[in-house]
N, C-alpha and C positions, 0 to 999 in steps of 0.2 A: 403416400411418399413421394413424392414429385423432385426429382433432378431440387438440387441447389435451395428447397424448402426445408427449415428445421420449425418446428413444434412445441412447447416443454408450459410447463404447468407449473403456479409455486401457488402455495396454498399459507396465505397471511393472518396470522387469528386475528379480528381484532384489527383488521385490512384500517377502519374508516378513525385507527389512530395511532396511525403506524407513518413514520417519513421516514422517505428510503431514497438513494438515490443509486442507478445506476447505470451503463454504459455496455454494448455489443461490440466485441474485436473478432471484429474477421481475420480468417486464417484462409487461404487457398494449402494445393501442397502442390509441390514442384514435381517437378519428371524426376526429380530425384531423392525423391521420398522425405525433404528436407519442408517443412511448415515457414512459410510468410505471413505476416500482417499485410494485407490490404488494406489502402486506407480507403476511406468512406467521410463524405460531410463534407463540417465546417474544417478548416485547419484545425484549427483552435479546439483540443480536445474537450475544454471544457464545456464545450459547446455542441459536442456530441453526448453529454452525460442527461440521461433522463430524470425526471424527479419526480412520485408523487407525495404526494402529504395528503393523507387521509382527512377527510372534509372534518373529524372534532379538536384535529390541530391547530390551534391560533398558538403558532411560537413567529417570533421577531427574532431575525438574524443576528445579532450582534457582532460585529468583526470589533477586537481590539486595536486601535490605531491610533499612536503608536501601540504596538507589542508591548507585555513588559516584561516576555521570557525573554531568548537569544535564540535566532532562527544563523545556522551556521552549513556548509559547507564542508564535504571533508571527502578522502576516498580510501578506496581498498587497493591496495598492487598485490592479488592475489592470487598465491601459487597453485589453485589448484583453476582457475580460468583460465588464464594464464593473461592478465590483460588488466587496466586498473577497473572499477568499480566505483561511483558516485556516489554520496550517502550527501541526503540534507536530514537535519537536525535540528529539531524544537529542545533547547530545555527551558522550560519553567521558572518564576521568578525562584523558589525555593525551592529546593532536594536534596532529600532525605534519603537516608542509607539502606530503604523501605521503600520509593518512590518507584513507581512503576514502569515498564518502556513498555509501549507497543512497536513492532519492529511490523514494516509496510516495504512489502515486498514488491513494488510500485511504487520509490521514494521520491520521484519525483513531482507526489503532490502535498510532501509532509510541509512545501511552505505555504501554501493556501489553509492543510486544515487549522495551520498555529494560528493563525486570525481568530478562526473560532472558539477555540479550544481555550487557549490563552484569557479575551474572557472570561465562558464559563470557568476560569478556575476563576478570575478578577470576579466573580457576582459569586464565589465560595459553591457553583452549584455541579463545581468534580472536586478533585483534588488533584491536586499537582502530578503528571506526565509527561514521563523524553519520550518523543515519539522519532522512532529511527527509520527510515528511509534509505533503503537501498536501493536507488535505479535498475531496472531491469536493462536486461540486450534489448538494441532493437533489436538483433540477428537473429539470436535463438532462444527470442524468451519464452514461445512455448516448450524449445528441445529441454529445455532450464526447468520449467513448472512442473509436465503433465511426466509422467510416468510410464503411466500404459500398462504397470505389471513388465516391462520388457525390460534386455538389460542395453539401455538407454545412457550414457556415459555422461554426457552432459549435462543430465541430470541430478546424474551421482555426482559429480563435480559440481555443480551447481550447491547442492544440498552436502561439503566438505565444508564448500566455500563458506557458508555460512555456520554451516557448528564450532569449525576448529576456527574460522578465520574473524567477522561479524560478528559472533557473541562473547570471545573473551576482551575484543576491541574497547566494546562500547558496556562491558559488566564488572565495573571492579572487587578489587577480590573480596570487599567485607558487600558487596549488596546483598541488600534480604526483600526483595521486589519482589512480585512477577513478571512474570514473562507474558506478552501476545501478540497475536501474530496477524498484519491487520494481510489482506488482497487475493 
């Protein structure tokens, strides 16, 4: 264990059939104990992402242009976080009371994902799905997402924000779909 060097292993069954993207987020601890993100690489976040495409995958990545659904921007004035949070939403062309919702914890990616999701829906490869992306805090992201089993006030406030403000705003009373979390 050398200082500043981190290693890890990930087991992916059938890796030659897999396809996924990943990126690295680097944080450092300030003298105050606060974790802050350290910028690295290109300024464009999409250029910081790494892609794995297994040798058996032959997929054409089609995008809808223009999309048939809608991408909207919204915000929530949170009483738990004491600030406004941006929300990016993708609605497919048709929505039922059982349309699944995928919540993104780093919601700024919803607009770019919508291009692919919309095309997959159009080709009937997936059922329609709603994407709701809550933008993360640039200053407190780490504290909001990681509890470490300690009394982390920001984590608890962010949890309340999601359960008490985000879910009720976007899930209608008669909604019967499944809820997923991504991020």
